[in-house]
Every structure is written in structure tokens, then in C-alpha cells.
C-alpha positions in Angstrom: -2.3 -6.8 -4.6 -1.0 -6.3 -1.0 -4.5 -6.1 1.3 -3.0 -4.1 4.3 -2.8 -0.8 3.8 -0.4 0.7 6.2 1.9 -2.4 6.3 1.7 -3.3 2.0 5.0 -3.5 0.5 4.1 -1.0 -2.3 2.5 2.0 -2.5 1.0 2.9 -6.4 -0.2 6.0 -7.6 -1.7 7.1 -10.5 -0.7 10.0 -12.4 -1.2 11.5 -15.8 1.4 9.5 -17.4 0.3 6.2 -15.8 0.8 4.3 -12.3 3.8 5.2 -10.0 5.3 2.5 -7.5 7.3 3.6 -4.3 8.3 1.5 -1.8 6.9 1.7 1.8 9.2 3.3 3.5 6.9 2.5 7.1 6.2 -1.1 6.2 9.2 -2.1 8.8 8.6 0.1 11.2 7.0 -1.1 14.5 3.6 -0.4 15.9 0.7 1.8 14.6 2.4 3.4 11.5 -1.1 4.3 9.6 -1.1 8.1 11.3 2.3 8.6 9.5 1.1 6.8 6.8 -1.5 9.3 6.1 0.8 11.8 6.3 2.6 10.8 4.1 -0.1 10.6 1.5 -1.8 13.3 2.5 1.6 15.8 1.6 1.5 13.5 -1.8 -2.4 15.0 -2.3 -4.1 11.6 -2.4 -7.5 11.6 -1.6 -8.7 8.1 -2.4 -7.0 4.8 -1.3 -8.2 1.5 -2.5 -7.3 -1.2 0.2 -8.4 -4.7 1.5 -7.5 -4.3 4.7 -7.6 -1.3 7.2 -7.5 -0.8 11.1 -9.1 1.5 13.6 -6.2 3.6 13.7 -5.9 3.6 10.0 -9.8 4.4 9.1 -10.0 7.5 12.1 -6.9 8.7 10.3 -7.5 8.8 6.5 -11.3 10.2 7.5 -9.2 13.1 9.4 -7.0 13.6 7.1 -10.3 14.1 4.3 -8.9 10.7 2.0 -11.9 8.4 0.5 -11.1 4.8 1.3 -12.5 2.2 -1.4 -12.3 -1.4 0.2 -11.3 -4.4 -2.0 -13.0 -7.4 -0.3 -10.7 -9.9 -2.4 -7.1 -10.5 -2.7 -7.8 -12.4 -6.1 -7.5 -8.5 -7.8 -4.3 -7.6 -9.5 -3.2 -3.7 -9.5 -4.0 -3.8 -12.8 -6.9 -5.1 -12.6 -8.2 -2.2 -10.5 -6.1 0.1 -12.5 -8.8 -1.0 -15.8 -11.4 -0.4 -13.7 -10.9 2.6 -12.2 -10.1 4.5 -15.3 
């Protein structure tokens, strides 16, 4: 799992059909991309994110968007392991 929130390579969405991976279109942009990422996630009706690292701008944007944050403190977790824990 990539520990970075706004600069991760992919986002994994848990849907009724199973996990869906979408490339992060904001990854290569310069500067603070967290507000744009949060707006995009909110548009996809996301209400919870699981991440390893989150900066103050991302934290503030997620709070304002009413998106819950779950922090993972170890990069040793795989996406599959996390999905098994939350199902």
C-alpha cells in the first residue's frame, strides 16, 4: 500500500461488486493537490478513506468534506489484507 494520500499511484474503491482501482490523475501535479483529490473523492460519494500519511491540508479538506479518515501506521499492510479486515 502506498502510504501517501494525495500523491498515491492508485485509489482503491470498495464497491458492491468488489474493489475497483483507479489511477491517481493528480499524482504528477505540483503543489498541494489534496483539496482537488478530496473534491474528486466527494464527487464519487466517498465517505471514508484509509491511508498511511496525511498532511494538514488534506486533513483539513477531508474534515470539511465530512470524509472519515482511518490511518494505517505500517506500510507492511497490503491492500488485500486491509480489504479482508474491513469486509
